[in-house]
C-alpha positions, 0 to 999 in steps of 0.5 A, a space after each residue: 736138939 732135933 732128931 737129926 742131930 741126935 741121929 748124927 751123934 748116935 752115928 758118930 759114937 758108934 765107932 770103936 775109936 770115937 767111943 774110946 775118945 769120948 770115954 777118955 774125954 769124959 774121964 778127963 772132966 771139964 778141963 779136957 785134953 789136948 789132941 796130943 795127949 788123947 793120941 798118946 793115951 789111946 795110941 791113935 795116930 794124929 791124922 786119924 785122931 783129927 778125923 775122928 775129932 772133926 766128926 765128933 765136933 760136927 755131932 756135938 759130942 765134943 767141944 774144943 777151946 784154944 789155949 795158946 797153941 793147943 786146942 783142948 777137947 772136952 766131952 759134951 755129955 748132954 748130947 749123949 744123954 739126949 741120944 739115950 733119951 731118944 733110944 729110951 723113948 722111941 726104941 724102948 717105948 719109954 721103958 727104963 729097963 729091959 731084961 735081956 733074953 737068957 
């Protein structure tokens, strides 16, 4: 995964709705969920959901598979793990744990 790909994924996940979609799909597991179910669970109108899913597909945060007339979307956790790696390696200088200022 290139640094540009990681940055695209980081940018895509940095939105409240897309983060909620990603969390929902991670919880759904490998089977994923059809768009209508995601929309109903999160209260996101279908047109907005389509916009977000398209952005997430481009960033490889989700994948889709067709079953009949439905497209089931699943999270792609490997991508988010790679984003975390770049943050840890480049921003935290390899430190696995940073203490917050109190």
